[in-house]
C-alpha positions as CSV (number, residue, x, y, z in Angstrom):
1,X,106.2,-96.6,28.1
2,X,105.5,-99.6,26.0
3,X,103.2,-102.1,27.6
4,X,104.5,-105.5,28.6
5,X,102.5,-108.7,28.6
6,X,101.8,-110.5,31.9
7,X,104.3,-113.3,31.0
8,X,107.1,-110.7,31.0
9,X,106.2,-109.5,34.5
10,X,106.8,-111.1,37.8
11,X,104.2,-111.0,40.6
12,X,106.5,-108.8,42.7
13,X,106.4,-105.0,42.6
14,X,109.5,-102.9,43.1
15,X,110.4,-101.7,46.6
16,X,108.5,-98.4,46.0
17,X,105.5,-100.4,44.9
18,X,105.1,-98.7,41.6
19,X,106.8,-100.4,38.7
20,X,106.5,-104.1,38.2
21,X,109.8,-106.0,38.0
22,X,110.5,-107.3,34.5
23,X,111.6,-110.9,34.3
24,X,114.4,-109.8,32.0
25,X,115.8,-107.7,34.8
26,X,115.5,-110.5,37.4
27,X,118.6,-112.6,36.8
28,X,117.9,-114.7,39.9
29,X,114.8,-116.0,38.1
30,X,117.0,-116.9,35.1
31,X,119.5,-118.6,37.5
32,X,116.9,-121.0,38.8
33,X,114.8,-121.5,35.6
34,X,117.1,-124.3,34.4
35,X,115.6,-126.4,37.2
36,X,112.1,-125.9,36.0
37,X,112.3,-128.8,33.7
38,X,108.8,-128.6,32.3
39,X,108.8,-124.8,32.1
40,X,105.6,-124.2,34.1
41,X,107.1,-121.6,36.5
42,X,107.2,-124.0,39.4
43,X,110.1,-126.2,40.5
44,X,109.2,-129.4,42.3
45,X,111.8,-131.5,44.1
46,X,111.9,-134.1,41.3
47,X,112.8,-131.3,38.9
48,X,115.5,-130.0,41.2
49,X,116.8,-133.6,41.3
50,X,116.7,-133.9,37.5
51,X,118.5,-130.6,37.1
52,X,121.4,-131.6,39.3
53,X,121.6,-134.9,37.5
54,X,121.6,-133.1,34.2
55,X,124.7,-131.1,35.1
56,X,126.6,-134.2,36.2
57,X,125.9,-134.4,40.0
58,X,125.7,-137.8,41.6
59,X,122.6,-139.6,42.8
60,X,123.1,-139.0,46.5
61,X,124.1,-135.3,46.1
62,X,121.2,-134.6,43.7
63,X,118.7,-136.3,46.1
64,X,120.0,-134.4,49.1
65,X,120.0,-131.1,47.2
66,X,116.5,-131.6,45.9
67,X,115.2,-132.2,49.4
68,X,117.1,-129.5,51.2
69,X,116.5,-126.8,48.5
70,X,112.8,-127.4,48.0
71,X,112.0,-127.8,51.7
72,X,114.0,-124.6,52.6
73,X,112.6,-122.4,49.8
74,X,109.1,-123.6,49.0
75,X,107.1,-121.7,51.5
76,X,109.2,-118.6,51.1
77,X,108.1,-118.3,47.5
78,X,104.4,-119.1,48.3
79,X,103.5,-116.5,50.9
80,X,99.8,-116.5,51.8
81,X,99.3,-120.0,50.5
82,X,98.9,-123.2,52.5
83,X,102.1,-125.3,52.8
84,X,102.3,-128.1,50.3
85,X,103.9,-131.5,50.9
86,X,105.0,-131.4,47.2
87,X,107.3,-128.4,48.2
88,X,107.0,-126.4,45.0
89,X,109.2,-123.3,44.5
90,X,107.5,-120.5,42.5
91,X,110.1,-118.9,40.3
92,X,108.3,-115.5,40.1
93,X,109.0,-115.1,43.9
94,X,112.5,-116.6,44.0
95,X,114.0,-113.3,45.3
96,X,112.2,-114.0,48.6
97,X,114.7,-116.9,49.2
98,X,117.8,-114.7,49.1
99,X,119.8,-115.5,52.2
100,X,122.3,-113.4,54.2
101,X,126.1,-113.8,54.2
102,X,126.2,-113.8,50.4
103,X,128.2,-111.8,47.9
104,X,125.5,-109.2,47.2
105,X,125.7,-109.9,43.5
106,X,121.9,-110.3,43.5
107,X,120.0,-107.4,45.0
108,X,116.8,-107.9,47.1
109,X,114.7,-108.0,43.9
110,X,116.9,-110.7,42.3
111,X,118.7,-108.3,39.9
112,X,122.4,-108.6,39.0
113,X,124.6,-105.9,40.6
114,X,127.7,-105.6,38.3
115,X,129.8,-103.6,40.9
116,X,129.3,-106.4,43.5
117,X,130.3,-109.0,40.9
118,X,133.5,-107.1,40.0
119,X,134.2,-106.6,43.8
120,X,134.6,-110.4,44.1
121,X,137.7,-110.3,41.9
122,X,139.1,-106.9,43.0
123,X,139.0,-108.0,46.6
124,X,139.8,-111.7,46.5
125,X,141.4,-112.8,43.2
126,X,145.1,-112.3,44.0
127,X,146.7,-115.3,42.2
128,X,144.9,-114.7,38.9
129,X,142.8,-111.5,38.5
130,X,140.1,-113.3,36.6
131,X,139.7,-116.4,38.7
132,X,139.5,-117.6,42.3
133,X,141.5,-120.3,44.0
134,X,140.0,-122.5,46.7
135,X,141.8,-120.4,49.5
136,X,140.6,-117.2,47.9
137,X,137.1,-118.5,47.7
138,X,137.2,-119.5,51.4
139,X,138.5,-116.0,52.3
140,X,135.6,-114.4,50.4
141,X,133.0,-116.6,52.2
142,X,134.5,-115.8,55.6
143,X,134.5,-112.1,54.8
144,X,130.9,-112.2,53.7
145,X,129.6,-113.7,56.9
146,X,127.0,-111.8,58.8
147,X,127.2,-112.2,62.6
148,X,125.2,-115.2,63.8
149,X,123.7,-115.9,60.4
150,X,124.5,-119.6,60.5
151,X,122.0,-120.6,57.8
152,X,123.5,-118.0,55.5
153,X,127.0,-119.2,56.2
154,X,126.0,-122.8,55.4
155,X,124.0,-121.8,52.3
156,X,126.8,-119.7,50.9
157,X,129.4,-122.3,51.6
158,X,127.3,-125.1,50.0
159,X,126.6,-123.0,46.9
160,X,130.1,-121.8,46.3
161,X,131.9,-125.1,47.1
162,X,129.6,-127.0,44.8
163,X,130.3,-124.6,42.0
164,X,134.0,-124.8,42.7
165,X,134.1,-128.6,42.8
166,X,132.0,-128.9,39.5
167,X,133.7,-126.1,37.6
168,X,137.3,-125.5,38.6
169,X,139.9,-126.0,35.9
170,X,142.8,-128.5,36.2
171,X,144.9,-125.9,38.0
172,X,142.2,-125.3,40.6
173,X,140.9,-121.9,39.3
174,X,137.3,-121.0,39.2
175,X,137.1,-118.5,36.4
176,X,135.2,-115.2,36.2
177,X,133.3,-116.1,33.1
178,X,132.1,-119.4,34.8
179,X,131.0,-117.5,37.9
180,X,129.2,-114.9,35.7
181,X,127.4,-117.7,33.8
182,X,126.2,-119.3,37.0
183,X,124.6,-116.0,38.1
184,X,122.5,-115.8,34.9
185,X,121.8,-119.6,34.7
186,X,123.6,-120.1,31.3
187,X,126.3,-122.3,32.9
188,X,123.7,-125.0,33.7
189,X,122.6,-125.2,30.1
190,X,126.2,-125.4,28.9
191,X,127.0,-128.1,31.5
192,X,124.0,-130.2,30.4
193,X,124.9,-129.9,26.7
194,X,128.5,-130.9,27.4
195,X,127.4,-133.9,29.4
196,X,124.9,-135.0,26.7
197,X,127.6,-134.7,24.0
198,X,130.1,-137.0,25.7
């Protein structure tokens, strides 16, 4: 097997403890990397704020998101370290922030699961096979709920409804290619470029 440099590997080992997880396989890291504005592997609240502003979110929403996301996720990504009042999120450990009541498109190691992604559309996209309406999205969220996982319910609802509000088309459809792009983080870059070019 060809050797990989340390920049390519995350700090996390696979579930069996043998093979390191390659960053290129960890789509969840790519999903959040957009918010690492200075590309140092750590996302601070001000970077989360800047990222949300860069994709067109308002001042109040961006501020609230930065506070909630960094406070909720910081310590989960920094196991064994003292809590920090700067609430940094370490990208290499982002898979530790995965919550319940989600779609399962990211596995426990942060990798993309194509069958779970396709399942979103085979189960819930009835009006248009390659897009979700608001009602279909709500049905999916309700179906994904784990019993008494209130934090997971809120997190999933907030994530999906934010995506829907920002990215639905004029007919109210959230398209498959848009959802796929949010999973790998490429949507955020596209949204920022479109906003800058206006």
